[in-house]
N, C-alpha and C positions, 0 to 999 in steps of 0.2 A: 471477711475472715478476722480482722481485729475487733470490730465492734460486736459481733455475735459471740455466742457460745462455745464457738468451735476451740479445740486443744491449742491452735496456735495463738489466739489471745492471751494465753496463760505463760507461753513462751518467752525465754527473753531473746531467743535468736529463732529465725524461721529460713529455711531453705526452699527456694522456689525453684522446683524442678524445671529442667528444660530451657531454663533462661541464661544465656551467655552474658558474663559480667559486663563485657565491652558494650554489647546491646542494651543492657540495662541502663547503661551510663547514657549511652544516646537516647533512649526513652526520657530520662530524668532530665537531661538537657532540653529535650523538646518542651516537656511539660513547664519547665521554668521559664524558656526564652521565647516557646512559639516557633522556633527555627528547627527546621529537619534537614540533616545533610544525609542523602542518600548518594550510593554508588553500587556498582556491580559485584564488587567484593563482599559487601555487606548487605545487600538489600533482601537477601533470602532468610539469614537469621533476624534480621530487623522486622520482616513480615511475620516470622513465626513469633517473637516477642510480642507484638502489637496485636497478634491474633489471640496470644493468651492473655493478655491484659484487657482484651476488648477495647483498644483504641482504635476505633474506625478510621480516623483521617489517615493516621500512620499507616494503617493496614492499606487501604485504598490509594494512599502515595505511592506506597512501595509497588503495589498491584500496576499501577498506571506506568511508572517507570522502567518495570520488567517488559510491560508489552510493547513499549515505544524501544527497546534494545534488544529486540530479537535480531540475531543475524547468524551467519553461518557458524561462529566460534560459540555461540551461547545459547542457539535454538533447542538442543536435546537437554540440555542441563535445565532450562527453564522449563521445558515441556514435562519432564519428569517430574520437577518440584508443583506445577501447577496441576498435575494429575494427583498428585498424594495431598495436597491442600485444597483442591477443588476451585483453583482460581480460576474462573471463566474467562475473564478478559485476556489474561497470560495464554491458556489454552488455544485461544482464538486465533490470536496473533501469531502462536507456533505454527499452528495448523495452516493458516495462509502462506507465512513464509515456506513452509514445506511443500505446499500444493504449487507455488510460483516457482521452485526451484526443485522439483520431482526428480528428473533425472539425475541432477547433480548428489541430493541427497540419498536417491535409492543405491547408488553406488559405495555409500561410506559404511562405515563399521558402526556408526550410530543408528542407521536404518535399521539393522539386525537386532537391536536392542528394544525394538517396538514391541507394545504387547499386541494381541491379537485384535483388541478393540480399537486402540490407536491405529493400526495397520489398516483396518476395514472402514473405520472412520475418513482416514485420509484418501483411500482409493475411492471411496463413494463421491467425492467431489467432482462437481461439474467443472468447477475452475482448474482442475487438474492440469498442469503445463505440459501435456506430453503431445509429440506429433503422431504417433501411432499407439493404438491400444495395445499392442505387442509390448511395450515398454513397461505396462501395469503388469502383464502376466509373467515377463522376466524378472520384475522385482518382486512378486510374491514367491515365484520359484526360489530365488536368491534367501528369501527370508526365511522359508520353510526348511530348506537345505542346511542353513546355519545351525539348527538344532534337529534334524529331521525325524528323530525318535518321538520327541516332545512335540512337535509342532504337524505332523502329518495329518493327524486326525481334524485339526482345525480347517483343513481344505474345503470341506462341504458348506462351512460359515463364510468362507472367504469368496469362494467363485461367484456367488450371486453378484457381488460388487465389481466384477469385470465385464466389461459391456461387449459381449461376444457380437453382437450385431454390428459392431465396428471393424470386425475383423475379415480379412479375406478369406476365400474357401481354403487357400493354401495354408494361411496361418492355422486356420480350425483344425486342419488336419495334421499339422505339426504338434499342436497342444493334444490331441487325441492319441498321438504316439509317444508323447512325452513320459518318461519312467515314471514320474510322480502320479501321472493319470493311470495308466496302465497297472501299476502296482496296486491300485484301489477300483475294481470294477465299478463300485458306487458312485465314485468320482467321474469315471468316463462315462456311465449312463447319465449323468446330470449334465455334462456338457453337450451329450450328444440331443438331449431333449430340449435344451437350450437353442440350439443350431436349428433344430427342425421348426422353431417358431417363427423362422423367417427375419426379416432385416427390421420389424418395428421393435422399438424399445427405447432406452435411454439415449439422450441426444450427443453430439460430439463433444469432447471435452475443449477447455478452453484453447488447448494449444494445437488444436486440428484447425487451423484457420489460413485465411491468405492475406499477402499484404495490401493495404489500402491507402490511399490518399483521403485526408478528412478535409472538408470545404464546408464552411459554415458561414451565414450573414450575421452581421453585428446589428442589423435593422431591428429597433425595438418591434417586438410583436412577431417577429418570425418565428416559425414553429419547425422548420424543416433543416436537418443535417444531410450531407450528401457525401457519399462514400465512393471513390473512384479505385478501380482495378486497374493499374497502368498497365499489366500483362495483357489483359484480356480486353482493355478498351471498355469495360462497362461500368454501369452505375449502379448504387443502391442508395435510394431517398429513403430516410427515416422520418417521418413526419410524428409530431406528438400533437396531443392537446396542449393549450397554452398554459394549463396548471401543470402540465408534466414535465416542460421544456422550460427552465428558468430564462429570462431575458440573458443574453450573451455580450457581456461586456469584452471579454477575451477569453481565449482557449490555449491549451498547450497540450503536447502528448510526452510523456516523460520518457526515458531511458528503459523503465519496466513497463512500456506500452500501457499506462493508464492516460486515461484522457480527463483533465480537468476544465472545468469553465469557471468563470469568474462572473460572479451576480453582483448587483448592486441593490440592496435593501433598504428604503428609508423606515428608521426605527425612531419612536418618540423621543426615547431616553437618550439615543446615542446617534443621532444623526443618520447621515448616509454611510453604511457600512458595505463592506464587500466580504462575501461569503464564497468558498469553494465548493462547487459540487464535482463528483466524480461519476463516470459511467460505469453501471455495472452491466457487464457484457451477457451475463448468462441471462438476466432478465429483463434488458434491454431498458431500463430504465436510468435517470438521473438521481442520485441520493446525494445528501448532504454529507461532504468529507469527514465530517466530525473536528474539523479544524477551527480553531479560534479565528473571528474575523478581524479586518483592519479596516481602518477608516479610507473612505474614497481619495485618492490622491490628486483627483481633477477638482475636488472642491475646496475652496477657501476657508479661512476662519469665520467668514460672514454668511457660508453656506452657498455662495454664487459659483456657478459651474463654470469652471474654466477650460478653454478649449485646448486641446481635441483630440488626444488618442492614448488608449491603454493597450498595454501587453503585457502577458504572462509567458514566463519563460523558465525553464529549467536547467540548471548547472549542476553536476554531481550530486543529486538527490536534494537539491535545495532550490526551492520554486522564488522567483523574483517579480514581484508586480511592479510595472513600470508605468508612470503617467507622464505624458508630455503635454506639458502646460505653457501658454503662451501671455506674456504681460506686456502689452506696449511694442518696445522694440526689443524684447529679450525672448529666449524662450529656454526653459528650463525643464531637465530630463531628472523627476525624482522617483525614488526607487525603495521598495521594503523587501526583505527578504524573510521567508517562512522557512523555520527550523523544525523539523517533523519529530525530532528528538526532544525538543524543548515545548512543542505547541506555541511557538512565541514569533512575533513578527518584530523585525527590527528594521530601523533606520539606516540606509546605506549613503555612499556619497554621491552627491548630487553632479549632475553635467550641466552646464551653463553656457548658453551661446548668446552674444551679445547682437542677434539679429533675430527676426520673426523668420522661422523656418517655415518653409512649405509642408504641406501636410505629408510630402513625398518623403517619409524617413521610416526606418524599420530595425527592431532589434531583434538580435539570434544568437543563438549560443553555439559554440566550436571549442570542443575540448573542454579545458578547466576555464575558459572565460566566457565573457559575455561581450558583444558588440553592437554598437549602435551606429548606423549608416544613416547619411544625408546624402543629398546630390553631390556635395563638395569633399565631404569629411567622411572618414570612419575613427571612431574611437573605441578603446578595448577598455573593459572593466575587470580587474583582477580583484577575485572574491577574497584571496588570502590576504590582501593589502588592503582592501575596500578603496580602490583608487583608479581613478580612470587616468588613461594615457592616450594623447593621439596618435595614430598611426601614420604611416608614409602616405601621402596624399595620393588617391586612387585617381583614375583617369574619369572623364566626367561620366557620372550616372545618370541617365537621361530618365530614368523612372524606377522604382523600387516597390516591389508589392509583396504580399505577405502570404506565405502558403505553410501550413502545419503538416509536418510529415506525420501520418497517422499511424496509431497502433495497428496490430494485426486484428482484424474484425472477423467473428465468425460467419461462416458460410451459411447461408439459409436455405 
């Protein structure tokens, strides 16, 4: 602008349209200091300023921050912003939140403000967390009736995304008699055509599942994971090619029914690193969770493997990686926590025993706390204080085993 023959190069002052003075101050501060401070109240105007000035790092940092802060109170605002500015990472994160909380979201006022393209994209998801397909139909009805005259003509483009093959005959009959369908004979005929094709069609949604218990081996080279249905007493065995199932150091199931496994990989530059993998239900594959790695807690500074156990536990959305190591006449419980909002691993307070513990020990979560059990003692970790405390001495525990409560698993 200033070095070319443009008119601004001859002006004493230039007005930059669409730039907030406060955000321009943040940009200048970053240019001189290399430090960028991002918060929810300014991330959107900061993204716009960075986009206008073509500062890719600032723009990408804002995009990443928004994607990691999608929740109930921010989802729709960020979704609309991402749609206007074509921020793919934020759009994807918002969609993932919506499909996971679809029943709750579909009853909100924000749901009715979706565009028709946003609505069809959401209800097309395999990962939509609904127990019955009627929930999707009822949500569509609510969306149309919010502005009936303007939206009724969109029904033919929306209906193909409803999985009529998952509905009962009674549900289908009720839909055919619904005023929205009966008012437009074309819509009614379309639904009848879909029904007549039979039950072949899209597979069940993620929410149409049954509760299972997850069992896995920590043996190196194991390529099988076993799921047990306690109610029916049945088992499902999932075997994978060696390259498709990373060696499992430990695994956990979160409150959101996500399965994570911890994998140990040796890198030339970084030594032994632990990586998190997440199970993709719809495709039955293990994928890198996209989380930063952390060093192996069972490896000392000299690269020597220390005896003997690793655990992965979730408490209130935070993942805790625990390594139990033994040195001579002592045992140390070392721990790091992963914060998904900052994508960082942080060290936690250690728990030390002045004796060599038997392998019979276990870590588990309960409410906002993490517990570590041995034959003789129970210790509680308080995340808010980063502090361990010994609990009242329990009766003698003769054996402690580890069993992961599993996520809901798709019926096959």
